[in-house]
N, C-alpha and C positions, 0 to 999 in steps of 0.2 A: 489602584482599587482601594476603596475606603475600608477601614477596619470595622468589622461587625463587633460591637462591644456587648458584653454581657449586661444583663439588667443591673442597674445601680452602679455602673461604672462610667467614669468620665475621664477623658484624657486631655492633659494640658498641652499648650503649644510646645512645651519642652519635651513632651513624650512621657511625662510622669502620670501614672494612673491615680485616680481619686475615687473613693467610695462616696456615693451620693444617694440619699433617701429623703423623700418628701415627708414632712411631719404632718400628720392628720390635722385637719382644721380645728378639731376640738381640743387638741393638745398644744397648739402653738402658743397660747397665752401662758401655758405652764413651762414649756421648754424655752420660750422666747426666741424661737427660730422657725423659719419657713421650711428649712431643710437641714439635714445633717451632711456635712461635707468634710472629709478627712483625706489627707494625702496617704497613699499606700507605700510611698517611697520605693517604687519599682517601675521599671519600663517593660517588664516581662508580662505579656498578656495572660499566660497560663497562671502565673503566680498571682496576678491581680484578680483573676476570675475566682480562684480558690478563696482568697482573702475576702472578696466581695460577698461570696456565699456565706462565709462565716459571720461577717458583720451584719449581713441582712437578717440572718436567723436570730442573732442576739437582739437586734434592734426591734424586729417584729415582736419578739417575746416581751420586750420592755413596753412597747406600745399596747400590746394586748393586756398586760397587767394593769397599766394605767387606765385603760379605757373600760375594762369589764369587771374590775374588782368592785363588787356591790357594797362592800363595807367602807370603801374609801373614795371611789370615783363613780360619777354618773355623767357620761358625756353630754347628756341633755341639760344638766344643771351645773352652771359654772361655779356656783357656790360650793360644790363638793370637790372642786379641783384642789390638789394639795397646795398648801402655802409654802413659802420659802423654807420655813422650819420643818414642814412635813416632808419635804423633798429629801431631807437627810435624816431618816428615822433612827439610824444607829451610827455610832462612832467606833471605828476600828483602825488602830495603828499598831501593827504587830511589831514594828521596829522599836516601839516604846512600851510594848506589853499592854496596850489599852484596848479593851473590848467593852462597849457600853450599849445598852438597849433600854428603851423606856417601858416596854410591855412584852408579853409573850409572843405576840405577833411579830414585833420588830426583832425579837430574839431569834425567831425562826428564820426570818429573812437574813439576819446576820450569819446564821449557820450555813445558809445556802451560799453566801458570798465568801465564806471562810476558805474553801478549797482554792478559789481563784487568788485570794490574797496570799495564801501560803506559796502558791506557785510563783507569784510575782516576787515575794521575798526571797525565795530560793534562787531566783535569777538576779538577785541583788538590785531589784528595782524598788523604789519607795512607793508604796501604794498611795494613791490619791484619794481624797474624799469622794464618796460615791456621787455620781452625776447622772442625770437623766439622759445625757448625750453619750453615745458610745465613742470612746476615744481609740484611735489607731495607735499602735506602738510607735515610739519615736524612731526605731530602726528595726525593720522586719529582718529576722535572721535568715539570710540566704545560705544555701549550701556552699561550702568553700569551692573555689575554682579547681578545675582538674589539675592545673599546673600552678606552682607558686614560684615566685622569684623576688629577690630583694630589690630595692630601688636602685642600688649601685650596679647590680648585675643587669637590670633592665636598661639602665642608662648606657652601659657598655655595648649592649646589643642594639640599642636604638640609634646611637650617634652615627654609625656608618650609613644609615638610611637617609641622612641629611646631605644634600649635594653641596650646599654652601658652607665653606669652612668657617666663615664668620658666624653663621647660625649655629654650627656645631660648638664653637667655643663659648658662645653666649649661653646656649642650653646647658652645657656642662657646668659653667660657672653658677648659673641660677639654681640648678637642681642640687649641686653640691652644697649650696647654702641652705637649701631646704633640709637636706640630710643632717646638717649640723644642728638644726632645730628639732627635727622629728626622730632622727636616728635612722640607721640603715635597716628599716623594717621591711617585711614583705609588702609589696606594692598594693596588694588588695586590701590591706589594713589601713591605708591612708584615709582619713576622714576630713570632713569639712572643717572641724575645729582645729585640725593641724594646719590647714591653709590659713585660717584666721590668725592663729598665733604667729605664723611666719610673716604674714602681711603686716601685722602690727609691729614686728621687729624691723621690717624694711622701711616702714613709714617714718621711723625715727631718723633715718639718714638720707632717704631718697624721696622723690616726688611720686604722687599716686600713679602717674602714667608709667614711670619706670618700674614701679612695683607690679603694675598690671602686665608689663612685658615679661617679667619673671614668672608670674602666675601663668601666663600664656605658654611659656616653655614647659612648665610642669603639666599643664593640661594636654599639651601635645604628646608628652611621654605617657600620660594616663590613657589617652586615646590609642596609642600604639599598644599598650598593655591590654586594653579592652579588645582590640582587634585580634591580638594573639592569644586571647582567652586566659590571660593572667589575672584579669578582673572579671567577676561574674557579670553576665549580660543584664542582670536585673538590678545592678548596683548603679546608683547615681554617682557620676564623677564628683570627686571631692572639691574640685575647683568651680563647679557650677554655682553661679550666684555670688561668687566671692571677689569679683573684680571691683575696684574702687570707682571706676568711671563707666558710664553707660556707653553703648556703641556710638551714639551720636556725639558724646563728649570726646571719645577717643578719636573719631574722625576729625572733629574740629581742632583737636590738639596737634594732629599730625598732618593737616591739610596744607601742604606747601611750607614755605619758610618765609623769613622776613624778606620782602621784596626790595629791590634796589631802587634808589632815587636816581634821577637823571644825573645829578652831580656825582653820585657814586659810580654810575656807568662811565662817565667821562674819565673819572679817576682810574677805573679798572682798565679801560681800553686806551689809555694814554700810549702814544706811539713808543715812547722811550722805555717805559717800565714794562709794558706788555710784551714788546719785542724781546727784551732781556729775559723775561720769564719763560717764554716759549722758544728761545733761540735754537735749541737742539731737539725740538719735538713738534712735528706738524699736528699731532693729535692734541697737544695742549693748546695749540694755536686755534684749531678749528672747532673743537668740541664746545667751548663756551660760546662762541659766536653762533653756532648752529642752535645751541640751547636757547639763546636769547631770541633768535628770529624764527624758530619753529615751535618752541615750547616742549620739545622732546625731552624725555628722561635721559640721564647720562648713559645708562646702559643700552637704551634704544639706539643712541647715536654710535656708541663704541662698537656695537655688533653689526653695523651696516656693511653690506657688501657693495662693491662697485656697481653691480647690476641693479642695486636698489635705487640708484639715481636715474630717473626715467623722464620721458617727455611725451606729452599729449598735445598735438598741435604746436602752439608756440609757447606752451607752459611747461617748464621744467619742475619736477616735483620729487619728493622723497617718498619712497614706498616703504612704509613701516609694516613689516610682516613677521610671521613666525616660521618661515621656510627653513628647512635644514636644522641646524643646531641653534638657530635664533629663538629667543623667548620674548614674549610680551606679558605684561602684568595681568591684563584681562583681555577678553575677546574684543572689547571696545577699543583696545589699544591698536588694533590693526586698522591703519588709516593711510591716506595719501595727503601729504602736506606740500603745497606749492612753495618753491624756493624764492625767498625775498630778493629783490633787486640789489640790496646792499651786499648780500653774500656773493652775488654774481660779480658785482663791481670789485669785490675784494679778491676775485680769482678762484672761487670755489670750483666752478665747472672745469677750469684749467687743471686744478689739482686732481680732480676726478679722472681726467683723461690720462694723467701721468701714472696712475696706479694700475697694477696688473688687472686685466679685464675680469678674470674670474676670482680675484682675491678679495681680501678684506680692505675696506676703505681706510681703516686706521690700524695702527700697530700696537697701541696701548689699550689696556682695559679701562672700563668706565670707573672702576674703583680707584685705579692709580691716578687717573686724571682728576677725579673728584677731590682726592686728598691733596694733590699738588695745587689745585685751585684754591682750596681752603688756606693752605700755607701762604699762597700768593696774596690773598685778601688780608691776612694778618700782617704780612710784610709791608703792604702799602697803607695800612691803617684803616681798612674797611672792616669794621667790627660789628658784632651783633647789637641790636637795640631791643632790649626786653628778653623774654624767654626764648624766642625763636632765634636761631643762628643765621648768619650770613654764609650760605653754602652754595654749591653748584645748583641745587634745587631752587635757589632764589631766582635764578634766571628764568625758570619755568613759571614761577609765581609772578614775575615781572611781565612776562609775555601775556599771561592771563589777565592781569590787572590793566595792562595797556589796551588790549582789545576791548575790555569792558568799558573803559573811559571813552573809547572811540565809538561806542554804541553799536558794536558788532553784535549780531544776533546771538543770544545765549546758547541756542542749539548748535550754532556753528563753532562757538568757542568750545563747547563740550566735545564736539567731534574732533577738533584740532588737538585738544588736550588728551583725547583718548578716554573720555568719561562716557557714561551711558547717556544716550540721547533721551530727551524729555518729550519729543514729538515725533510720531511716525512719519510725518511729512518730511522731516529732515533726512530721511533715508535717501532721498534723491541726490543728496550731495555725495553719497558714497560712490555713485557710478562714475567711471572715468570721464564721460562727456561733460560732467558738471564741475570738473576741476578748474577750468578757466573761470567759471562763475565764483567758485570758492576763493580763488586768488583775488578777484576784484572786490568781493563782498567782505573779505576778512584780511588776508595777508597784506594787501596793498594799503590797508588802513593802519598798519603797524608803524607808528611814528613815536619817537621818544622826544618830547618837547619839554623844555624848562618852563615852569609855571610863570616865572617872573619876566624873563626877556623874550620868551617865545622863540628861542634859538634851537634849531634842530640839532640833534646829536650827530656829530660828524666823526666817523671812525677813520682816522688817518693812519692806517697801518700799512 
C-alpha cells in the first residue's frame, strides 16, 4: 500500500524524507530556485511530518514578508525585488561578537533573528549568513534508543547469528579494525564521518573492492542493531553512501574469475598429474570435471545427493535444488542440467550407482575441494593472469565463455548458469519435457577447441 505523504514531503528511493516547497513565480528570480528541497535526514514518517510542518510555517512566513512588504517588495514590479546586497540587510556573527545593521528597520529584523542565533550558538553550531532559503539542520536530533550497547558487545551478540564460520571470522576482523579507528563507543553514535575515516585508512593498503567488503560487514552489524532497536529507527545507517564502488562495478569486479585456456585445461587434466592429485579422493576427481561440463558452483556440486542424478527419456541430468539441508544462491539457481557425454564416458554414472542410494554423492565439502584445487593449480604452474585469480570458479567462467563462443542462446546460458532469465519465453526450458531440447541446443555444443590446430580437448583419465 503506498504511503500517504504529508504536504511538502517527498521520499527518496532510499527511504529518506525531504522537505519540498514550490517557490512563488514572483520570487524565483530573487531566490534563484523553482523549489526549496532539503533532506530531513530521517526515515521516520511521524518525525518527517513534524519537521515538514515546522519548515513550511517558517518558509511561508519568509515568502509572505518578501511578497507583501510595501516598503521593500512589490510582486508586480520586478524592479522592487531585493538585490544581492539587499538580501543580507544585517550582519551577525555571535562567535566573533559581530552585530551590524544599516538602519533601524534592519536593526529590528536583526533583533528578531537574535534568539535563533543564540539558540544555535548554545548548541555549538556556527550560525551561517542569513539566506532566503530555509536550511534543514545537518543532523536532526533524535531521541536516544531505548537500549544502548557498545560496538564490541553488539559484535559479540551478532556473530552467533552468522551460520558461515568464514563469514564470522571476516566480520570480526573487519569490525575490530573499525573499533581501532573509532573506539568502542555505543553503536548508535557511529556516524558517516567515522566510516569515511576508516575507509580512507583502509585504502592505503587494500583495494576499493576489499574495503567495500569490510564496510559491508559493518553495515550488516548496524542493520542487526537497527533490527534489535539499538539504533533509532529514524536514523540513517552510517554506512549508506560510503562504498567506493557502485553496485554495477562490484558485480563486474566479482563476476566470475579468470577463465582457463584450452592449453591450461589440457595441463590441468593431464592423466599423470591429475590422477596423482586426486588419487585418494573421488570428490577431488569429480568436482572439477562436473564444474567444467555443467557450470555449477562448487558448493552446488558438493551438496548433491545420489537422488539428484535423474533421467527423463534418454537424457540423464543433474537436478540442482534446495531440498532438505541443501542451499542455492538464488531462486534462479534451482535448475536441471543435462549430463555431458564426456562425463558419461569417464564413468560418472557408474560412480553414482556405487554410492548409497539415499546418501551424499560426495564425501568432501566444496570449500575443502576448492582449496585443494587452488593448491593443485599452483603446483602445476597454472597461475593467475591479472587481478582475477585462477580458482575453481574459473571452470564455471570457462563453461560460460565456451557456450557463448558456440552461439548458444543467451537465455539458455543464463538458465544453465543459474542467473535470472531475460525473456519469459525461456521459461519453457524449465519444464522436464524440454530437457532433451536443452541438451541438444546447449550442452551438446560444449566443445573445447584449440584456436590454432582445431584439436578437440581429450580427457584421457
